[in-house]
N, C-alpha and C positions, 0 to 999 in steps of 0.2 A: 410170258417173257420173264423179267426179273422180279418175280413176286411169288407169294405163297399160293398154291392151288387148293381148292377144297379136297379133303382127303379122298372123296369118292372119285375124283378125277385123277388122283395121283397113283391109284393102284395099277400095278403092272402084272399081267398074267404071264408067267414064264413057263413054257412047255419044254424047254431045252434041258436035257440032263447035264448037270454041271458036276465036274469032278470035285472030290474033296479038296484037292489042292487049290482050286479056284476060290473055295470058301474060306481059305485061311484068313484069319483076322489081320487087319492092317498092323496090329501090334507086332506081327512077325517081321515087319520092316522097321527096324529100330530107328529112333530119332538120332540124327547126327548131332544136333545142337539142342541141348536142354534150355529151358527158359532162363535159368540163372546163369547160363554161359553165353547167352545171346548178347552181342554188342552191335553198335551201329555199323561196324564194318560188315557184319553179316547182312544186316538189313539193307545197307547201301548196295552191296553186291547182288542181293536178291532183286532189288528194284531195277538195277542195270540189266540183269538177265531177263526179267519180265518185259522190260521195254523192248529189248532186242527180239524176244520171242514174238511179241505182238506185231512188230514191224515185219518179221518174217512171215507171219500169217496173213498179211494184208493181200487182198486180191486186187488186181489192177482195175477191175470193173465194179465189183460189188463191195470193195474195201473190206469191212469186217461183218457185213450183213450175210455172208455166206453161212454163218453159224445160226442164222435165225430159224425159227420154226418150232421152238420148244414151248409147249404150254398154250392154254386157251388165251386168246387175245393177241397172239404174236402176229397173226395175219394183218393186223392194223398197224404194226410198229415198224414198218419199213424205215430204215435209217437209224433205228434205235440202238442196235448193237454197235454200229459204227460210232454213233454219238457217245456211247458209254466208253468205248475204247479211247476215243479222242480225249474225253474228259479225264480219264485215268492217266493218259500220257502227259497232258498239260499239268496235272497235279504232280507228276513225277519229275517235272522240270523241263520237259521238252518245249521248245519254242514253236509257236504257231506258224512261224516263218520257215521252219525246217522243211525242206522240200519233201521229206518223207511223210510229213503231216499236212502240209499246205493244201495238197490236192483233195484230201479227205474233208478238210474244212470248207473248201470251195464247193465240194459236192453237197455238204450239208446246207450251205447257204442257198443253193438252188433248189433243193429237194422240197416238194410239197408234201409235208408229213400229214398223217391223219390219225396218229395214235397218241394218247396222253403220255405214256411213258417216253416215247421218242421225243415229243415236243418238249417235255419237261427237262429231259437230260440235255437236249440241245440248248435250251435257255440257260442252263448252268454253264455251258461252254461260252456263250456270248458274254456272260457276266464276267468271265475271266480275261476277256480280250480287250484291246484298246477301244477308245470311244467310237471309232469308225464302224464298229460292229453294233453300235447302239440300236439302229433301226431293226436289226435282226432280233435283238433282245425284246424290243417293244412289240414286234410282230408276234413272237411266241408267247409273250405275256398276255397279249390280247386274246390269243387263241385259248389259253388256259382259263382266262377270266370268262370268256364266252362259253366255254365248255363246262363250267362249274354248275353243279346241280344243288339248289338249296334244299330240295327234298331229301337228297342222299347225303348232303353235307360233304360232297366230294365229286368224283369224276367217274365216267365210264371209260372203257378201253379206248373209245373214240369220242369225238365231240358230240355229246348227247346230254344237253342240260336238263332234259326231262327224266333222266334215269332215276330210279328209286333204289337201285342196288347199292348197298353200303359196302365199300371196299377199302380197308385200311391201308392196303399197299398202294393203290392208286392215289389215295389221299396223301400218303407220304411223298410220292414223287411229284404230284401236282403242286403240293405245298412247297417242296424244295425249289422247284423252278420259279415259282412266284416270290419266294423268299429272296433268292439271289437277285431277281429283278428289282424287288423293293429296295434292297441294299444299294442298288445302283441308281436309285431315284425314280424308278418307274412306279407310278401310282397304282396301288392295288386297293380296291374298295374295302373299307373296314368291315362291312357286312360280310364279305367273303371270309375274312379271318374269323369272325364271330361264328359263322355257320360251320366252318371247318373245325373250330374248337368244340362247338356243341356236338358235332358228329362223333368226335373221339370220346368226349365225356359220356355220351349216351351208350357207347359200346364198351366202356370199361367194365371188366369183370370183377366179381366180388373179391378175388385174390389180388387185385391191383394191376393185373396184366391185361393184354389185348390178344384177340385172335384175328383171323383173316376176315371173315364175313359174318361173325356173330354166332357161329356154332362151334362147339368143341372147346378144348382147354386153351389157355393162354399159350402163346409161343414166344420164343425169344426174339424172333425177327419182327413180329407184329408189336410186341411190347416196346422194343427199341423204336419202332416207327411211331408209336403213340407218344412216347416220352420225348423223342427228338422233335416231333412236330409241335408239341405243346411248349417246348422251350422256345422254338421260333416265335410262336404266337405271343408268349410272355414278353419277349423282347420288343415285338412290334406294337402290341396293344396294351400291355399292362405294366410297362417299365415304371410309369409314374405312380403306380399303386403302392410302391414300397419306398417312396421317398420320405414320407413322414415317419418319425420315430416315436414321439411322445404319445401320439394317439393313433396307434396302429390298428387297422381293421383286422378282424379274424381272417385266417387263411381262406382264400377263395376255393371254390370247387376245383378249379384248374390246378391250383397250388397243391391241394390235397391229392389230386390225381398224379401230379408229378412225384410227390413224395412216395405214394404207394407204388407207382411204377418203378421208381429207383429201388425201392425195397425189394420188389419182385426180381429185378435184375441182380441185386446183390445176393439174393437167396438162391437164384436159379442159374446164374451165369455159368456157362461151360465154354472153355476155349476150343473144344474139339467137336462140338455138335450144336445144332440149333435146338435149344431146350423146348420140349413139347412137340417138336416136329423135326425129326432127323432128316431134313432136306433143306436145300437152299442155304447151305452153310456159308458160302462166300457173301451172299446177299445179307445174311444175318450179321456177319462180322462187320460189314460196312455200316450197318445200322448201329451196332454197338459202338463203333468208333465215333459216329456222329453224337451219340449220347454222352460218351466219355468226354469229348471235347466241349460239348455244350454245357455239361454239368460241372466240369472241372474236376471230376473224381478220377483219381488214378487207379483206384481199386473198386471192384464190385465184390463185396464180401471180402474174402482174403485173396482175391485174384487181381494181380496187376494185368488189367485187360489188354493193354498194348503189348507188353512183353510176352505174355502167354499166347495171345492171338497171333503175334508175329512169328513166334517159334513154331506154332502149329501150321501156319501157312507155308513157311519155309520147309517144314518137314513133309508136307503133302506135295509141294510143287517143285522143290529144288533139291539139287545135290551140291553140297559144299566140298570144294577141293582145297584142303588146307595148304597144299604145296603152292598152288598158283593164287590162292586166296580169291577164288572166283566161284560163282554159282552157275549151274547149268539147269535149265528148266526141263522137268520131266515131260515126256509126251503123254504119259498116263499117270493116274493118281499114285503117289508114292514111288513112281518109277516101276510099278508092277505091270509088266506087259499083258497080264491077263485082265486088266481093268480097262475101262473106257478111256478114250482120248480126252484130255483136258479141254474144256470149252474156252473160247476166247473171252466170253463174258465173265466166267469164273476168274480167269487171270486178271481181267480188268478190275473186278471187285477187290481182288487181293492187292493189286497195285494201288488202288485208292486207299485201302486200309493202311498199307505199309507207308505210303507217301504222306498222307494227311496226318497220321498219328505220329510220324517221325519228326515233324517240324519242331523247332525250338519252343520251349516254354518261356514266355516272357515274364510272367508273374506267378509266384506261388502266393495264394491267399491263406493266411494262418487261421486255423480253426481252433477255438478254445471254448468249450461249452460252459465254462464257468463265468462267462460274460457274453453279451450279445455281440458276437463277432461278425454276424451275417445280416445286419440290419438291411443292407442293400444287396440282395443276392445276385444281381446282375451287374454290379459295378465293374468288377475286373473282367467279366466276359465282354462287356461293351468296350472297355478300355483296350483289351487285346485285339478285338475286332477292328477298332479304329487304327491301332498300330499296324495291323496287317495291311490295311488300305494305304496308310501313309508310307510304309516302307516297301510297298509293292511285293510283299512276300507273306506267306502264311506264318502266323504266330499263335501259339496255344496258351492256355492258362490252366492252372489246376489248384486244388485245395490240398493243403498238407496239415496234419494235426500237430498240435504242440508237443505231443508225446511220440510222434514218429521219429524215425532215424534222422539225425541232422544231415546225413548224406543226401536224404531225399529233399531236404530244403534247398540243396544245391542244384536241383533240377532246373531252377530258374535263377537268373542273376539278381532278381529283386524279390524280397519277401514283403508282402503287403499285409498290414495289420490295421484294422479300423474298428472303432467302436465309439460310443458316447459315455461308456461307463468306466469306472476305475477298475484296474486289474486286481481282482480279489486276493490272489495268492501273493501279492507283494506285501500284504500285512504281515509283519514279522519276518520277512525274507532278508537274507543277507547274501553276500557275494558267492557263497557256496550252495545256495538253494538250487535244486535241480533245474528249474526253468531258467534261472539266471545263467547257470553253467552252460546250458544248451545254447542259449542265445549268444553267449560269449564265444563258444566254439564255432558257431556259424559265422559270426562276424570276423573273428580272427582268421577263419579259413578262407576269407575273401568275399563273403556275402555282404549284402546291403539291406537294411530294413527301411522301408518307406511306411511311416506311421501316420494315420489320418485321424484327427479329432473330428468326430461327427457331431452334428447338431450345433447348438450354440454354447454348450458348457465348456468346461476345461478339465473335467475329471480324467479323461483318458490321456490327454496331453501331459498332465501332471504325473500320471503313472508311467508314461514312457520316459519322461525325464528321470524319474526315480530308478527305473529299470536300467537305463543307460549308465547312470552314475554308479549303481551297484556293480554292473559288469565291468566298467572302465573308470575307476575312481581317479586315475591319473589324468584323464582328459576332462575338458570343460565344455559345457553347452554354450553355444553362441548363436546370435541371430545371423542368418546368411545375408551377406551384403549384396548390394545391387549388381556388383560385377562378378558374382559367383557363377560358376558354370551352369548351375541349375536353371538359370534364367536365359541361357543362351547356347547351351551345348549343341542343339540342333535348330530349334525354333526360338527366336527372340520373343520374350514375353515381358510384360510390365512387372517390375520387381515390387511395386507397391500394391499389386492386386492380390497377393497371397503372402501371409506372414509365415516364414519358415525358420526353423532352427536346425542346427546340425551338431553332430558329435563326430569329431574326426580324430584319426590316429596320426595325423601329420602327413600321411601319404594319400589317404582317400577318406571319403565320408563313410562312417560306419552306419549312422542313423540319420535320416532326414525326417523331420517332424513337421507336418502341416498343422500349425497351432489353431488356425481358424479357417473359415471359408467353406467348411463342409464339402470337401472335394468329392467325397463318395456320392453325394447327392447328384452332382453333375454327371458322374460316371454312370449312375443308375438310370438317369433320364435318357441317356444317349446323346450323341454328338449333335443331333439336329436341334435340340433345345437347350444345350449346355453352353457355358462359357468356353470359348475356344482355348483360352489360356489355361484352363484347368486340365484339359487333355494334353496340351502342348507341354505343360510342366511334367506330367507323368511320362510323356514321350521323351523328354530330355533326360529324366532319371533312368528310364530303361536303356536308352541309347548310350548313355555314359557308362552304365554298369555293364552293358553287353559289348563294350568296345565298338560302338557304332554298328550294332546289329550283327555281331559275330558270336552270338550265343550258340553253344554246341547243340547238336541234334539230341533228341530225347535219350537215346541209349549210348551216347558217346562216352567212351572210357577215357577220361582226360589224361591219365598217366600214360596211356598207350600212344598219345599224340605228342609226347615230349620225351623222347628217348634220351637218357642222360649219357649214353656211352659214345655213340657215333659209329658210322659204318667201318671206319678204318682203325678201330681200337679194340683191344681185347678186354674182357671183363677183368676185374681187379683181383680175382682169386682169393677172396677172404682177407685182403689187406685191411689193417686196422690203423686209423688215423684219428688223432685227438684234436678236437676243435674247441676253442673257447670263444664264447660270445662275450665281449667286454662290456661291462656296465660303466657308464659315465654319467655326468650330470646333465647331458642333453637327452634327446629322444632316442635312446640307445636301442630300443627293441620294438619298433612300431608294428612289425609283422611277426609276432612271436611264434606263429604256427609254421612259418616258412622253413626254417632249418630242420625241424622235426619231420615235416613232410618230405623234404629232400632226403633226409637220412633213411626214411622208410622206403622211398623209391629206390635208393641205391642198394639197400639190402635185398629188396625183391628182384631188381633187374640186373644188378652189377656184382653182387657179393662183395661190395666195398662197405666196410663197417666203420661208420663215423661215430665216435663218442663225443657228445656235445655237453658242455657245462657252461654256466654263467659265472664269470669271474670279474671282480672289480678291476678296472683298467690299471689301477696303481699296483695291482698284485700279480700281473701276468708273468713277471720275471720269476717270482718266487713260488708259483703254483707247481705242485707236484701231484701226479706225474706231469712233466712239462708238456704243454700243448705244442703240436706241430704247427698249427695255424690259429691265429687270433683274428676274429672278424670284428671290426669296429664299424657299426652302422649308425646313421643319424640322418637328420633332415636339415637342420639349421647349423650354422657355424657354432663351434664349441671352443672355448678357451680352456685348454687343458692345464691342470695344476702341475706344480713342480714335481710332485711324486709320480704323477701319470707320465709326464715327459721323461723322467728318469727311467721308469719301468719300461717304456717303449724302446728307448735307445738301447738299454742293456739287453732286452729280449732280442732285438734285431742283431746286435753286434755279436751275440753268442749263438747265432744260427737260426733264430726263429723267423717266421714269416707273418706279416700283418697285412690284412686286407681292409682298406677303408672304402666304404660304399655309401653312396647317397640313396637311401631307400626312397623309391618313387621317382628318383632322377630329376627332381625339379628344384631342390634346395641347394645351398652352397656348401654342404657339409664336406664332401670329399675334396672339392676344390680348395677350401680353406685348410683342411687337414694336410693337403699336399704342400701348401705354402709353409705351414708350421713345421712339417717334418723335414723339408729342405733345410730350414734353418737349424734344426736340431742335429741333423746328420752332416751338414755342410756339403751336400751333394745335390745335383739337379735331378729332376725327374725326366724320364725318357719315354718315348712311345714304345710299347712292347709288341707291336704288331708283327715284328720279324724275330721275336725272341724264341728261344727254345720252348718256353712255356706255351706260347700260342701255337707254334708249329708242331708241338707234340713230339719233338725229337728226344726228349729226356726219358721217355719210357714207352715200351710197347703197349702199355695200357692207356696211353694218352692219345686223343684224336688230334688231327690237324685242324685248328680253328682259325685258319687264315681267312676263311669266309664265315661270317655269322649273319644272323637275321635280327632285325630290330622290330620293336612293337609298331603297330600301325600309327599310333599317335606320334612317335618319333619320326616316322617317314612322312606322314600326311601333314602334320601341323608344323613341326619344326623344320621340315624340308630337307631332312638328311637323306642323302643318297649313298651313305657309307655302307659298305659290306664288310669292312674290316673291323676287328675289335678295336675299341678306343681305350683299352686299359693302358694305364701309365704306371711307371714304377721307378723306384730309386735302387740303383745297383749297389749292393754291399757284398764285398768278397766275391766279385765276379758274377753275382746272381741277383735278380730282382727280388729283394726280400721285403720291400715295402711296396704294395700294389694299391693303385687308386682306381676306383670305378665311379666316375661322375654319373654314369647311367645306372639305372635300377637293376639289381639282381634279386633282392629279397622278395618283392611282390611277385616277380616272375616265377619264383619257386613254388608258389601256391597254385600256379597254372589255372588262374581264374581270369575272366575277362574284366577289363576296366579301362576306360578312356582316361587320358590325362596322365598316364604313366610313361615317362621317358626312359626307355631302357631296352634291354635285350628281350627277344622272344623267350617264352618258357623253355623251349628246347635249347637254344643257345645259352641261356643263363645257367641251366643245369650242367651243360657240358663245360662251360667256363669255370664254374665253381668246383666241379669235380676235378678238372685239371689243376686248378690252384691247390686244392687239397692234396692231390697226388704229388704235386711238385713240392709242397711243403714237407710231405712225408719223405720224399726222396732226399731232400736236402738235410733232413734230420737223421737219416739212417747212419 
């Protein structure tokens, strides 16, 4: 079935003469989408196409078992192919109540299975379904427990607890079924896990890999099986072994096996074949995905395993139509009619890889080998798994190096950094040191750092405070008060149970520091023995940073999701507009990366060239060349000086445009500025919803913004049902030359998720600010 066969059984004698054309390499069929071009749009389209293809292949009587019959042991696995396809469809997001799937699930409920693969995969299905399926899960778990052989450290093809045949593929699937059952509270004897672990350790090869049954070289599929299963057993049996820090035991045999197995995969991973055994490619990639998600590693060697694996699967299985932006599943490999028909189990494994690997990354764990960054190797893995259960959706985690691209840090909304030691590179560091600069770029770009002091000391916490102050000397650390969102964003927790400090830019928290409590110890132990509040705290942080679980999929290209132009407007054709960001005595630039990111998006997508400079507010009238638009941002109310007031009035009366904006949308800045400007100009502010600025009638390059979108926080928490722009303005010389946005624009330009932001969606914010800039340019022509 879905497993490696002994090489002797895999030989095929071919007596048919084959033409040279049939022997053409698959390289003749070029890839449509290279790995570095792959986006979530491609992956999502491939998933949709594979789902529909599998439904089309469904037989009214045998469901997907009509494909059965490949390989030794398949005669025992009735229902197994159907279970595999159902599992893949569930991971792809299909509802178990979907009529196209419900009958197959009902069939699996009634079927008396006799094969280990089939029962194990079916158990994985029940683990994904509501509690009423719990008896089914318990039944299959008992079957697997009763079929386990202590002598073999695993299973036979059917329920034979006396078998002595050691089979690493059967071990993998039997272990997976019981692992999912154990996660749902089904009791699995510890002795079984110990014997399963022993079985894998005894069959580990000298090079760190595993093979199928003990003979021959290591293969990618079986090494992935060994590493993935050992990770499961680590979480179940050995989580507590790594809680202590000061008196750590030497690495266990299982930990050494994990390290050598990961090294083998790093050295041998290939995205286009099963290393050591060029068969069972789809089965192999599913194993790789399981190891990648369990270990947190984004790369094996130099390979981004998900990006490259997904590109290869799409190349083999699908054709991309750039006109309709859809995928079509080939009937044969690469769409080459001379090759065999694609099997449903291969499509199911591909769907599992694409769907499971695609889900959002909740936490990035920061790796820095200059200190002990990984005292608790399973802390974030357990945390992400708990979050998946709490949010009823899959979430991943991964490890990122301190020297990797800052853009990769943005794969997750939260960067997790924990240790008990001081950060050594802070000795002699200043604000321009490389690590400080990288952290500043990440946090200014919309990221959040969650730092955890481990053990009972304070060395790491002191280092984090120093690091934050070096990166942001303008902000001050403060204890987080009891009414802070971190204690209540999703799950209320006691504020006196954990001492937290924060560093904020006035719009959002940049760094949250757990000063004591050793949260990572709780995360390492697992939820069953940890303080619930410790997990709930991390859950609140993730949900706030992800805008209540709206983190993007793994390969989502954020800028493609926030088109700055709009469907009814033309690109700006190289138009040049001068913008000044005004410095004042308040919090004038809380999101310093926002305008530059906006400028780069416009250049790339719109051919609109913004030049941006920072100018003292009191000098905007005298600045040369004269800016078309002055943006005055802030959070709290500001009392402007006489020179600032004079400069603003003169600038506006001589044809300039000023935009006042409350960054984050929660402070009184724009509201107070409106009151002050009304007094200075002797005019009232009006609603601009019907103005030429909003309707886009002033230029063919401007969209109609009569309908806009707001952030989820604005809609869900503040109860706004508004779909119109809420911009207000003061009319000077028949045009709105002073514009007020009480709702956030700045943070939205970063196009990052964050709860607690009252304002426009990233797409609407970009379009509004683009129109304001174009409008200012038109008025100054």
